[in-house]
mmCIF file of the N, C-alpha and C atoms, coordinates in Angstrom:
data_MODEL
# 
_entry.id   MODEL 
# 
loop_
_atom_site.group_PDB 
_atom_site.id 
_atom_site.type_symbol 
_atom_site.label_atom_id 
_atom_site.label_alt_id 
_atom_site.label_comp_id 
_atom_site.label_asym_id 
_atom_site.label_entity_id 
_atom_site.label_seq_id 
_atom_site.pdbx_PDB_ins_code 
_atom_site.Cartn_x 
_atom_site.Cartn_y 
_atom_site.Cartn_z 
_atom_site.occupancy 
_atom_site.B_iso_or_equiv 
_atom_site.pdbx_formal_charge 
_atom_site.auth_seq_id 
_atom_site.auth_comp_id 
_atom_site.auth_asym_id 
_atom_site.auth_atom_id 
_atom_site.pdbx_PDB_model_num 
ATOM 1   N N  . MET A 1 1  ? -25.675 -14.625 -7.202  1.00 0.00 ? 1  MET A N  1 
ATOM 2   C CA . MET A 1 1  ? -25.858 -13.694 -6.431  1.00 0.00 ? 1  MET A CA 1 
ATOM 3   C C  . MET A 1 1  ? -25.306 -12.398 -7.502  1.00 0.00 ? 1  MET A C  1 
ATOM 4   N N  . LYS A 1 2  ? -25.454 -11.206 -7.761  1.00 0.00 ? 2  LYS A N  1 
ATOM 5   C CA . LYS A 1 2  ? -25.191 -10.402 -9.045  1.00 0.00 ? 2  LYS A CA 1 
ATOM 6   C C  . LYS A 1 2  ? -24.145 -9.284  -8.499  1.00 0.00 ? 2  LYS A C  1 
ATOM 7   N N  . ARG A 1 3  ? -22.983 -9.333  -8.879  1.00 0.00 ? 3  ARG A N  1 
ATOM 8   C CA . ARG A 1 3  ? -21.780 -8.585  -8.188  1.00 0.00 ? 3  ARG A CA 1 
ATOM 9   C C  . ARG A 1 3  ? -21.888 -7.818  -9.099  1.00 0.00 ? 3  ARG A C  1 
ATOM 10  N N  . THR A 1 4  ? -21.297 -6.431  -7.793  1.00 0.00 ? 4  THR A N  1 
ATOM 11  C CA . THR A 1 4  ? -21.184 -4.891  -8.452  1.00 0.00 ? 4  THR A CA 1 
ATOM 12  C C  . THR A 1 4  ? -19.844 -4.231  -8.822  1.00 0.00 ? 4  THR A C  1 
ATOM 13  N N  . LYS A 1 5  ? -19.815 -3.810  -10.314 1.00 0.00 ? 5  LYS A N  1 
ATOM 14  C CA . LYS A 1 5  ? -19.146 -3.452  -10.905 1.00 0.00 ? 5  LYS A CA 1 
ATOM 15  C C  . LYS A 1 5  ? -18.236 -1.950  -9.578  1.00 0.00 ? 5  LYS A C  1 
ATOM 16  N N  . ILE A 1 6  ? -17.186 -1.939  -9.235  1.00 0.00 ? 6  ILE A N  1 
ATOM 17  C CA . ILE A 1 6  ? -16.687 -0.625  -8.709  1.00 0.00 ? 6  ILE A CA 1 
ATOM 18  C C  . ILE A 1 6  ? -16.177 -0.075  -9.674  1.00 0.00 ? 6  ILE A C  1 
ATOM 19  N N  . THR A 1 7  ? -16.660 1.304   -9.448  1.00 0.00 ? 7  THR A N  1 
ATOM 20  C CA . THR A 1 7  ? -16.498 2.562   -10.637 1.00 0.00 ? 7  THR A CA 1 
ATOM 21  C C  . THR A 1 7  ? -16.069 3.473   -9.816  1.00 0.00 ? 7  THR A C  1 
ATOM 22  N N  . GLN A 1 8  ? -15.893 5.122   -10.366 1.00 0.00 ? 8  GLN A N  1 
ATOM 23  C CA . GLN A 1 8  ? -15.245 5.811   -9.452  1.00 0.00 ? 8  GLN A CA 1 
ATOM 24  C C  . GLN A 1 8  ? -16.444 6.769   -8.885  1.00 0.00 ? 8  GLN A C  1 
ATOM 25  N N  . ASP A 1 9  ? -17.676 6.282   -9.733  1.00 0.00 ? 9  ASP A N  1 
ATOM 26  C CA . ASP A 1 9  ? -18.879 6.839   -9.067  1.00 0.00 ? 9  ASP A CA 1 
ATOM 27  C C  . ASP A 1 9  ? -19.321 5.849   -7.507  1.00 0.00 ? 9  ASP A C  1 
ATOM 28  N N  . ASN A 1 10 ? -18.660 5.151   -7.177  1.00 0.00 ? 10 ASN A N  1 
ATOM 29  C CA . ASN A 1 10 ? -19.251 3.704   -5.698  1.00 0.00 ? 10 ASN A CA 1 
ATOM 30  C C  . ASN A 1 10 ? -18.045 3.689   -5.152  1.00 0.00 ? 10 ASN A C  1 
ATOM 31  N N  . VAL A 1 11 ? -16.854 3.801   -6.057  1.00 0.00 ? 11 VAL A N  1 
ATOM 32  C CA . VAL A 1 11 ? -15.756 3.459   -4.908  1.00 0.00 ? 11 VAL A CA 1 
ATOM 33  C C  . VAL A 1 11 ? -15.374 4.063   -3.734  1.00 0.00 ? 11 VAL A C  1 
ATOM 34  N N  . HIS A 1 12 ? -16.036 5.214   -3.293  1.00 0.00 ? 12 HIS A N  1 
ATOM 35  C CA . HIS A 1 12 ? -16.040 6.075   -2.090  1.00 0.00 ? 12 HIS A CA 1 
ATOM 36  C C  . HIS A 1 12 ? -16.681 5.034   -0.815  1.00 0.00 ? 12 HIS A C  1 
ATOM 37  N N  . LEU A 1 13 ? -17.530 4.006   -1.689  1.00 0.00 ? 13 LEU A N  1 
ATOM 38  C CA . LEU A 1 13 ? -17.953 2.914   -0.496  1.00 0.00 ? 13 LEU A CA 1 
ATOM 39  C C  . LEU A 1 13 ? -17.226 2.289   -0.157  1.00 0.00 ? 13 LEU A C  1 
ATOM 40  N N  . LEU A 1 14 ? -16.064 2.135   -0.111  1.00 0.00 ? 14 LEU A N  1 
ATOM 41  C CA . LEU A 1 14 ? -15.564 0.828   0.139   1.00 0.00 ? 14 LEU A CA 1 
ATOM 42  C C  . LEU A 1 14 ? -14.186 1.769   0.533   1.00 0.00 ? 14 LEU A C  1 
ATOM 43  N N  . LEU A 1 15 ? -13.760 2.648   1.151   1.00 0.00 ? 15 LEU A N  1 
ATOM 44  C CA . LEU A 1 15 ? -13.610 3.720   2.050   1.00 0.00 ? 15 LEU A CA 1 
ATOM 45  C C  . LEU A 1 15 ? -12.749 3.497   3.453   1.00 0.00 ? 15 LEU A C  1 
ATOM 46  N N  . PRO A 1 16 ? -14.151 3.868   3.838   1.00 0.00 ? 16 PRO A N  1 
ATOM 47  C CA . PRO A 1 16 ? -14.501 4.231   5.474   1.00 0.00 ? 16 PRO A CA 1 
ATOM 48  C C  . PRO A 1 16 ? -13.627 3.415   5.984   1.00 0.00 ? 16 PRO A C  1 
ATOM 49  N N  . ASN A 1 17 ? -14.087 1.731   6.016   1.00 0.00 ? 17 ASN A N  1 
ATOM 50  C CA . ASN A 1 17 ? -13.202 0.579   6.622   1.00 0.00 ? 17 ASN A CA 1 
ATOM 51  C C  . ASN A 1 17 ? -11.785 0.332   6.580   1.00 0.00 ? 17 ASN A C  1 
ATOM 52  N N  . LYS A 1 18 ? -11.116 0.763   5.494   1.00 0.00 ? 18 LYS A N  1 
ATOM 53  C CA . LYS A 1 18 ? -9.419  1.053   5.539   1.00 0.00 ? 18 LYS A CA 1 
ATOM 54  C C  . LYS A 1 18 ? -9.314  2.458   5.778   1.00 0.00 ? 18 LYS A C  1 
ATOM 55  N N  . VAL A 1 19 ? -9.662  3.480   6.156   1.00 0.00 ? 19 VAL A N  1 
ATOM 56  C CA . VAL A 1 19 ? -9.359  4.981   6.969   1.00 0.00 ? 19 VAL A CA 1 
ATOM 57  C C  . VAL A 1 19 ? -9.407  4.902   7.958   1.00 0.00 ? 19 VAL A C  1 
ATOM 58  N N  . ALA A 1 20 ? -10.340 3.869   8.738   1.00 0.00 ? 20 ALA A N  1 
ATOM 59  C CA . ALA A 1 20 ? -10.746 3.569   10.021  1.00 0.00 ? 20 ALA A CA 1 
ATOM 60  C C  . ALA A 1 20 ? -9.288  2.666   10.458  1.00 0.00 ? 20 ALA A C  1 
ATOM 61  N N  . GLN A 1 21 ? -9.837  1.687   9.560   1.00 0.00 ? 21 GLN A N  1 
ATOM 62  C CA . GLN A 1 21 ? -8.402  0.725   10.144  1.00 0.00 ? 21 GLN A CA 1 
ATOM 63  C C  . GLN A 1 21 ? -6.710  1.245   10.025  1.00 0.00 ? 21 GLN A C  1 
ATOM 64  N N  . LEU A 1 22 ? -6.219  2.351   9.004   1.00 0.00 ? 22 LEU A N  1 
ATOM 65  C CA . LEU A 1 22 ? -4.928  3.130   8.906   1.00 0.00 ? 22 LEU A CA 1 
ATOM 66  C C  . LEU A 1 22 ? -4.832  4.040   9.995   1.00 0.00 ? 22 LEU A C  1 
ATOM 67  N N  . ALA A 1 23 ? -6.083  4.657   10.236  1.00 0.00 ? 23 ALA A N  1 
ATOM 68  C CA . ALA A 1 23 ? -6.040  5.260   11.332  1.00 0.00 ? 23 ALA A CA 1 
ATOM 69  C C  . ALA A 1 23 ? -5.527  4.860   12.685  1.00 0.00 ? 23 ALA A C  1 
ATOM 70  N N  . ASP A 1 24 ? -6.094  3.684   12.929  1.00 0.00 ? 24 ASP A N  1 
ATOM 71  C CA . ASP A 1 24 ? -6.092  2.934   13.825  1.00 0.00 ? 24 ASP A CA 1 
ATOM 72  C C  . ASP A 1 24 ? -4.597  2.035   14.425  1.00 0.00 ? 24 ASP A C  1 
ATOM 73  N N  . ARG A 1 25 ? -3.994  2.101   13.025  1.00 0.00 ? 25 ARG A N  1 
ATOM 74  C CA . ARG A 1 25 ? -2.520  1.935   12.936  1.00 0.00 ? 25 ARG A CA 1 
ATOM 75  C C  . ARG A 1 25 ? -1.518  2.743   13.443  1.00 0.00 ? 25 ARG A C  1 
ATOM 76  N N  . LEU A 1 26 ? -2.417  4.096   12.837  1.00 0.00 ? 26 LEU A N  1 
ATOM 77  C CA . LEU A 1 26 ? -1.221  5.110   13.093  1.00 0.00 ? 26 LEU A CA 1 
ATOM 78  C C  . LEU A 1 26 ? -1.072  5.533   14.972  1.00 0.00 ? 26 LEU A C  1 
ATOM 79  N N  . LEU A 1 27 ? -2.535  5.107   15.171  1.00 0.00 ? 27 LEU A N  1 
ATOM 80  C CA . LEU A 1 27 ? -2.827  5.786   16.733  1.00 0.00 ? 27 LEU A CA 1 
ATOM 81  C C  . LEU A 1 27 ? -1.955  4.790   17.200  1.00 0.00 ? 27 LEU A C  1 
ATOM 82  N N  . ARG A 1 28 ? -1.673  3.384   17.141  1.00 0.00 ? 28 ARG A N  1 
ATOM 83  C CA . ARG A 1 28 ? -1.268  2.534   17.664  1.00 0.00 ? 28 ARG A CA 1 
ATOM 84  C C  . ARG A 1 28 ? 0.357   2.535   17.430  1.00 0.00 ? 28 ARG A C  1 
ATOM 85  N N  . ASN A 1 29 ? 0.804   2.905   16.717  1.00 0.00 ? 29 ASN A N  1 
ATOM 86  C CA . ASN A 1 29 ? 2.538   3.291   16.425  1.00 0.00 ? 29 ASN A CA 1 
ATOM 87  C C  . ASN A 1 29 ? 2.473   4.573   16.708  1.00 0.00 ? 29 ASN A C  1 
ATOM 88  N N  . GLY A 1 30 ? 2.023   5.517   17.623  1.00 0.00 ? 30 GLY A N  1 
ATOM 89  C CA . GLY A 1 30 ? 2.570   6.738   18.103  1.00 0.00 ? 30 GLY A CA 1 
ATOM 90  C C  . GLY A 1 30 ? 2.631   7.369   16.623  1.00 0.00 ? 30 GLY A C  1 
ATOM 91  N N  . LYS A 1 31 ? 1.984   7.072   15.599  1.00 0.00 ? 31 LYS A N  1 
ATOM 92  C CA . LYS A 1 31 ? 2.415   8.130   14.101  1.00 0.00 ? 31 LYS A CA 1 
ATOM 93  C C  . LYS A 1 31 ? 1.476   9.047   14.550  1.00 0.00 ? 31 LYS A C  1 
ATOM 94  N N  . ALA A 1 32 ? 0.583   9.297   15.444  1.00 0.00 ? 32 ALA A N  1 
ATOM 95  C CA . ALA A 1 32 ? -0.615  10.086  15.861  1.00 0.00 ? 32 ALA A CA 1 
ATOM 96  C C  . ALA A 1 32 ? -0.755  10.420  17.374  1.00 0.00 ? 32 ALA A C  1 
ATOM 97  N N  . SER A 1 33 ? -1.250  11.554  17.398  1.00 0.00 ? 33 SER A N  1 
ATOM 98  C CA . SER A 1 33 ? -1.550  11.722  19.067  1.00 0.00 ? 33 SER A CA 1 
ATOM 99  C C  . SER A 1 33 ? -2.963  11.101  19.342  1.00 0.00 ? 33 SER A C  1 
ATOM 100 N N  . ASP A 1 34 ? -4.164  11.217  18.749  1.00 0.00 ? 34 ASP A N  1 
ATOM 101 C CA . ASP A 1 34 ? -5.263  10.759  18.913  1.00 0.00 ? 34 ASP A CA 1 
ATOM 102 C C  . ASP A 1 34 ? -5.980  10.197  17.834  1.00 0.00 ? 34 ASP A C  1 
ATOM 103 N N  . MET A 1 35 ? -7.463  9.999   17.765  1.00 0.00 ? 35 MET A N  1 
ATOM 104 C CA . MET A 1 35 ? -7.914  9.179   16.600  1.00 0.00 ? 35 MET A CA 1 
ATOM 105 C C  . MET A 1 35 ? -8.036  10.829  15.494  1.00 0.00 ? 35 MET A C  1 
ATOM 106 N N  . ALA A 1 36 ? -9.018  11.312  16.454  1.00 0.00 ? 36 ALA A N  1 
ATOM 107 C CA . ALA A 1 36 ? -8.979  12.178  15.030  1.00 0.00 ? 36 ALA A CA 1 
ATOM 108 C C  . ALA A 1 36 ? -8.170  12.855  14.193  1.00 0.00 ? 36 ALA A C  1 
ATOM 109 N N  . SER A 1 37 ? -6.754  13.005  14.790  1.00 0.00 ? 37 SER A N  1 
ATOM 110 C CA . SER A 1 37 ? -5.447  13.693  13.883  1.00 0.00 ? 37 SER A CA 1 
ATOM 111 C C  . SER A 1 37 ? -5.203  12.319  13.212  1.00 0.00 ? 37 SER A C  1 
ATOM 112 N N  . ALA A 1 38 ? -5.068  11.228  13.741  1.00 0.00 ? 38 ALA A N  1 
ATOM 113 C CA . ALA A 1 38 ? -5.201  10.014  12.810  1.00 0.00 ? 38 ALA A CA 1 
ATOM 114 C C  . ALA A 1 38 ? -5.665  9.569   11.676  1.00 0.00 ? 38 ALA A C  1 
ATOM 115 N N  . ILE A 1 39 ? -6.915  10.263  11.489  1.00 0.00 ? 39 ILE A N  1 
ATOM 116 C CA . ILE A 1 39 ? -8.251  10.078  10.500  1.00 0.00 ? 39 ILE A CA 1 
ATOM 117 C C  . ILE A 1 39 ? -7.763  11.245  9.899   1.00 0.00 ? 39 ILE A C  1 
ATOM 118 N N  . ASN A 1 40 ? -7.321  12.137  10.081  1.00 0.00 ? 40 ASN A N  1 
ATOM 119 C CA . ASN A 1 40 ? -6.819  13.627  9.349   1.00 0.00 ? 40 ASN A CA 1 
ATOM 120 C C  . ASN A 1 40 ? -5.726  13.132  8.510   1.00 0.00 ? 40 ASN A C  1 
ATOM 121 N N  . MET A 1 41 ? -4.819  12.877  8.970   1.00 0.00 ? 41 MET A N  1 
ATOM 122 C CA . MET A 1 41 ? -3.581  12.089  8.600   1.00 0.00 ? 41 MET A CA 1 
ATOM 123 C C  . MET A 1 41 ? -3.575  11.006  7.368   1.00 0.00 ? 41 MET A C  1 
ATOM 124 N N  . VAL A 1 42 ? -4.970  10.439  7.461   1.00 0.00 ? 42 VAL A N  1 
ATOM 125 C CA . VAL A 1 42 ? -5.489  9.304   6.278   1.00 0.00 ? 42 VAL A CA 1 
ATOM 126 C C  . VAL A 1 42 ? -6.088  10.164  5.101   1.00 0.00 ? 42 VAL A C  1 
ATOM 127 N N  . TYR A 1 43 ? -6.768  11.199  5.638   1.00 0.00 ? 43 TYR A N  1 
ATOM 128 C CA . TYR A 1 43 ? -7.371  11.465  4.445   1.00 0.00 ? 43 TYR A CA 1 
ATOM 129 C C  . TYR A 1 43 ? -6.356  13.149  3.757   1.00 0.00 ? 43 TYR A C  1 
ATOM 130 N N  . SER A 1 44 ? -5.866  13.541  4.592   1.00 0.00 ? 44 SER A N  1 
ATOM 131 C CA . SER A 1 44 ? -4.957  14.807  3.812   1.00 0.00 ? 44 SER A CA 1 
ATOM 132 C C  . SER A 1 44 ? -3.567  13.638  2.988   1.00 0.00 ? 44 SER A C  1 
ATOM 133 N N  . SER A 1 45 ? -4.008  12.145  3.188   1.00 0.00 ? 45 SER A N  1 
ATOM 134 C CA . SER A 1 45 ? -2.306  11.864  2.348   1.00 0.00 ? 45 SER A CA 1 
ATOM 135 C C  . SER A 1 45 ? -2.721  11.130  1.209   1.00 0.00 ? 45 SER A C  1 
ATOM 136 N N  . PRO A 1 46 ? -1.298  11.180  0.437   1.00 0.00 ? 46 PRO A N  1 
ATOM 137 C CA . PRO A 1 46 ? -1.082  10.831  -0.857  1.00 0.00 ? 46 PRO A CA 1 
ATOM 138 C C  . PRO A 1 46 ? -2.207  9.646   -1.277  1.00 0.00 ? 46 PRO A C  1 
ATOM 139 N N  . VAL A 1 47 ? -1.825  8.940   -0.240  1.00 0.00 ? 47 VAL A N  1 
ATOM 140 C CA . VAL A 1 47 ? -2.517  7.535   -0.068  1.00 0.00 ? 47 VAL A CA 1 
ATOM 141 C C  . VAL A 1 47 ? -4.255  7.333   -0.286  1.00 0.00 ? 47 VAL A C  1 
ATOM 142 N N  . TYR A 1 48 ? -4.266  8.310   0.359   1.00 0.00 ? 48 TYR A N  1 
ATOM 143 C CA . TYR A 1 48 ? -6.061  8.179   0.187   1.00 0.00 ? 48 TYR A CA 1 
ATOM 144 C C  . TYR A 1 48 ? -6.537  8.738   -0.945  1.00 0.00 ? 48 TYR A C  1 
ATOM 145 N N  . ALA A 1 49 ? -5.499  9.509   -1.652  1.00 0.00 ? 49 ALA A N  1 
ATOM 146 C CA . ALA A 1 49 ? -5.863  10.483  -2.593  1.00 0.00 ? 49 ALA A CA 1 
ATOM 147 C C  . ALA A 1 49 ? -5.927  9.181   -4.031  1.00 0.00 ? 49 ALA A C  1 
ATOM 148 N N  . LYS A 1 50 ? -4.908  8.191   -3.773  1.00 0.00 ? 50 LYS A N  1 
ATOM 149 C CA . LYS A 1 50 ? -4.864  6.905   -4.518  1.00 0.00 ? 50 LYS A CA 1 
ATOM 150 C C  . LYS A 1 50 ? -5.581  6.073   -4.284  1.00 0.00 ? 50 LYS A C  1 
ATOM 151 N N  . MET A 1 51 ? -6.524  5.502   -3.244  1.00 0.00 ? 51 MET A N  1 
ATOM 152 C CA . MET A 1 51 ? -7.132  5.057   -3.008  1.00 0.00 ? 51 MET A CA 1 
ATOM 153 C C  . MET A 1 51 ? -8.794  5.501   -3.408  1.00 0.00 ? 51 MET A C  1 
ATOM 154 N N  . GLU A 1 52 ? -8.925  6.782   -2.973  1.00 0.00 ? 52 GLU A N  1 
ATOM 155 C CA . GLU A 1 52 ? -10.343 7.178   -4.030  1.00 0.00 ? 52 GLU A CA 1 
ATOM 156 C C  . GLU A 1 52 ? -10.190 7.511   -5.422  1.00 0.00 ? 52 GLU A C  1 
ATOM 157 N N  . CYS A 1 53 ? -9.980  7.286   -6.366  1.00 0.00 ? 53 CYS A N  1 
ATOM 158 C CA . CYS A 1 53 ? -9.562  7.250   -7.565  1.00 0.00 ? 53 CYS A CA 1 
ATOM 159 C C  . CYS A 1 53 ? -9.852  5.552   -7.972  1.00 0.00 ? 53 CYS A C  1 
ATOM 160 N N  . GLU A 1 54 ? -10.489 5.512   -8.409  1.00 0.00 ? 54 GLU A N  1 
ATOM 161 C CA . GLU A 1 54 ? -10.666 4.318   -8.973  1.00 0.00 ? 54 GLU A CA 1 
ATOM 162 C C  . GLU A 1 54 ? -9.822  3.482   -10.049 1.00 0.00 ? 54 GLU A C  1 
ATOM 163 N N  . LYS A 1 55 ? -9.007  4.306   -10.762 1.00 0.00 ? 55 LYS A N  1 
ATOM 164 C CA . LYS A 1 55 ? -8.422  3.726   -11.776 1.00 0.00 ? 55 LYS A CA 1 
ATOM 165 C C  . LYS A 1 55 ? -6.680  3.495   -11.325 1.00 0.00 ? 55 LYS A C  1 
ATOM 166 N N  . THR A 1 56 ? -6.583  3.685   -9.928  1.00 0.00 ? 56 THR A N  1 
ATOM 167 C CA . THR A 1 56 ? -5.708  3.488   -9.350  1.00 0.00 ? 56 THR A CA 1 
ATOM 168 C C  . THR A 1 56 ? -4.792  1.899   -8.695  1.00 0.00 ? 56 THR A C  1 
ATOM 169 N N  . LYS A 1 57 ? -6.664  1.732   -8.614  1.00 0.00 ? 57 LYS A N  1 
ATOM 170 C CA . LYS A 1 57 ? -6.845  0.617   -7.974  1.00 0.00 ? 57 LYS A CA 1 
ATOM 171 C C  . LYS A 1 57 ? -6.425  0.100   -6.851  1.00 0.00 ? 57 LYS A C  1 
ATOM 172 N N  . TYR A 1 58 ? -5.944  1.488   -5.973  1.00 0.00 ? 58 TYR A N  1 
ATOM 173 C CA . TYR A 1 58 ? -5.244  1.055   -4.380  1.00 0.00 ? 58 TYR A CA 1 
ATOM 174 C C  . TYR A 1 58 ? -6.209  0.792   -3.515  1.00 0.00 ? 58 TYR A C  1 
ATOM 175 N N  . TRP A 1 59 ? -7.869  0.800   -3.996  1.00 0.00 ? 59 TRP A N  1 
ATOM 176 C CA . TRP A 1 59 ? -8.897  0.233   -3.028  1.00 0.00 ? 59 TRP A CA 1 
ATOM 177 C C  . TRP A 1 59 ? -8.546  -0.882  -2.817  1.00 0.00 ? 59 TRP A C  1 
ATOM 178 N N  . TRP A 1 60 ? -8.413  -1.846  -3.677  1.00 0.00 ? 60 TRP A N  1 
ATOM 179 C CA . TRP A 1 60 ? -8.366  -3.377  -3.412  1.00 0.00 ? 60 TRP A CA 1 
ATOM 180 C C  . TRP A 1 60 ? -7.178  -3.500  -2.463  1.00 0.00 ? 60 TRP A C  1 
ATOM 181 N N  . LEU A 1 61 ? -5.795  -2.536  -2.366  1.00 0.00 ? 61 LEU A N  1 
ATOM 182 C CA . LEU A 1 61 ? -4.911  -3.174  -1.660  1.00 0.00 ? 61 LEU A CA 1 
ATOM 183 C C  . LEU A 1 61 ? -5.035  -3.336  -0.446  1.00 0.00 ? 61 LEU A C  1 
ATOM 184 N N  . GLY A 1 62 ? -4.532  -4.102  0.141   1.00 0.00 ? 62 GLY A N  1 
ATOM 185 C CA . GLY A 1 62 ? -4.832  -4.502  1.747   1.00 0.00 ? 62 GLY A CA 1 
ATOM 186 C C  . GLY A 1 62 ? -4.399  -3.582  3.025   1.00 0.00 ? 62 GLY A C  1 
ATOM 187 N N  . VAL A 1 63 ? -4.526  -3.446  4.040   1.00 0.00 ? 63 VAL A N  1 
ATOM 188 C CA . VAL A 1 63 ? -4.354  -2.429  4.833   1.00 0.00 ? 63 VAL A CA 1 
ATOM 189 C C  . VAL A 1 63 ? -2.642  -2.339  4.945   1.00 0.00 ? 63 VAL A C  1 
ATOM 190 N N  . ASN A 1 64 ? -2.115  -3.581  4.920   1.00 0.00 ? 64 ASN A N  1 
ATOM 191 C CA . ASN A 1 64 ? -0.620  -3.516  5.073   1.00 0.00 ? 64 ASN A CA 1 
ATOM 192 C C  . ASN A 1 64 ? 0.736   -2.816  4.538   1.00 0.00 ? 64 ASN A C  1 
ATOM 193 N N  . ALA A 1 65 ? -0.207  -2.977  3.013   1.00 0.00 ? 65 ALA A N  1 
ATOM 194 C CA . ALA A 1 65 ? 0.714   -1.923  2.067   1.00 0.00 ? 65 ALA A CA 1 
ATOM 195 C C  . ALA A 1 65 ? 0.148   -0.416  1.555   1.00 0.00 ? 65 ALA A C  1 
ATOM 196 N N  . LEU A 1 66 ? -1.087  -0.484  2.428   1.00 0.00 ? 66 LEU A N  1 
ATOM 197 C CA . LEU A 1 66 ? -1.558  1.059   2.457   1.00 0.00 ? 66 LEU A CA 1 
ATOM 198 C C  . LEU A 1 66 ? -0.560  1.627   3.645   1.00 0.00 ? 66 LEU A C  1 
ATOM 199 N N  . PHE A 1 67 ? -1.000  1.125   4.673   1.00 0.00 ? 67 PHE A N  1 
ATOM 200 C CA . PHE A 1 67 ? 0.211   1.636   5.876   1.00 0.00 ? 67 PHE A CA 1 
ATOM 201 C C  . PHE A 1 67 ? 1.431   1.915   5.620   1.00 0.00 ? 67 PHE A C  1 
ATOM 202 N N  . ALA A 1 68 ? 2.390   0.706   4.856   1.00 0.00 ? 68 ALA A N  1 
ATOM 203 C CA . ALA A 1 68 ? 3.768   0.587   4.500   1.00 0.00 ? 68 ALA A CA 1 
ATOM 204 C C  . ALA A 1 68 ? 3.810   2.231   3.533   1.00 0.00 ? 68 ALA A C  1 
ATOM 205 N N  . GLU A 1 69 ? 3.331   2.665   3.129   1.00 0.00 ? 69 GLU A N  1 
ATOM 206 C CA . GLU A 1 69 ? 3.142   3.424   1.586   1.00 0.00 ? 69 GLU A CA 1 
ATOM 207 C C  . GLU A 1 69 ? 2.979   4.911   2.701   1.00 0.00 ? 69 GLU A C  1 
ATOM 208 N N  . LEU A 1 70 ? 1.736   4.761   3.512   1.00 0.00 ? 70 LEU A N  1 
ATOM 209 C CA . LEU A 1 70 ? 1.262   5.663   4.612   1.00 0.00 ? 70 LEU A CA 1 
ATOM 210 C C  . LEU A 1 70 ? 2.758   6.614   5.181   1.00 0.00 ? 70 LEU A C  1 
ATOM 211 N N  . ILE A 1 71 ? 3.121   5.298   5.932   1.00 0.00 ? 71 ILE A N  1 
ATOM 212 C CA . ILE A 1 71 ? 4.384   5.701   6.853   1.00 0.00 ? 71 ILE A CA 1 
ATOM 213 C C  . ILE A 1 71 ? 5.747   6.172   6.465   1.00 0.00 ? 71 ILE A C  1 
ATOM 214 N N  . SER A 1 72 ? 5.682   5.587   4.853   1.00 0.00 ? 72 SER A N  1 
ATOM 215 C CA . SER A 1 72 ? 7.177   6.069   4.273   1.00 0.00 ? 72 SER A CA 1 
ATOM 216 C C  . SER A 1 72 ? 6.938   7.138   3.332   1.00 0.00 ? 72 SER A C  1 
ATOM 217 N N  . ASN A 1 73 ? 5.274   8.107   3.199   1.00 0.00 ? 73 ASN A N  1 
ATOM 218 C CA . ASN A 1 73 ? 5.258   9.161   2.780   1.00 0.00 ? 73 ASN A CA 1 
ATOM 219 C C  . ASN A 1 73 ? 5.708   10.305  3.618   1.00 0.00 ? 73 ASN A C  1 
ATOM 220 N N  . ASN A 1 74 ? 4.939   9.640   4.897   1.00 0.00 ? 74 ASN A N  1 
ATOM 221 C CA . ASN A 1 74 ? 5.427   10.840  6.109   1.00 0.00 ? 74 ASN A CA 1 
ATOM 222 C C  . ASN A 1 74 ? 6.293   10.855  6.774   1.00 0.00 ? 74 ASN A C  1 
ATOM 223 N N  . GLU A 1 75 ? 7.399   10.063  6.203   1.00 0.00 ? 75 GLU A N  1 
ATOM 224 C CA . GLU A 1 75 ? 8.923   10.375  7.197   1.00 0.00 ? 75 GLU A CA 1 
ATOM 225 C C  . GLU A 1 75 ? 9.701   10.802  6.160   1.00 0.00 ? 75 GLU A C  1 
# 
């Protein structure tokens, strides 16, 4: 099986699932009032900016670590 190398051109393919999981956590933890605002919070956060930049390797982090940073940036 051939492994695909993660590059700046394809890192965006990894992000929708993490965004959905982060938005769900924001909603469940009362940090957002609805799913649309939760998704907007994720996409407009410094955490997302780091995730979409392949060089930071934030796309590799688990949802727990990403959520902890997302919350610390919003408090």
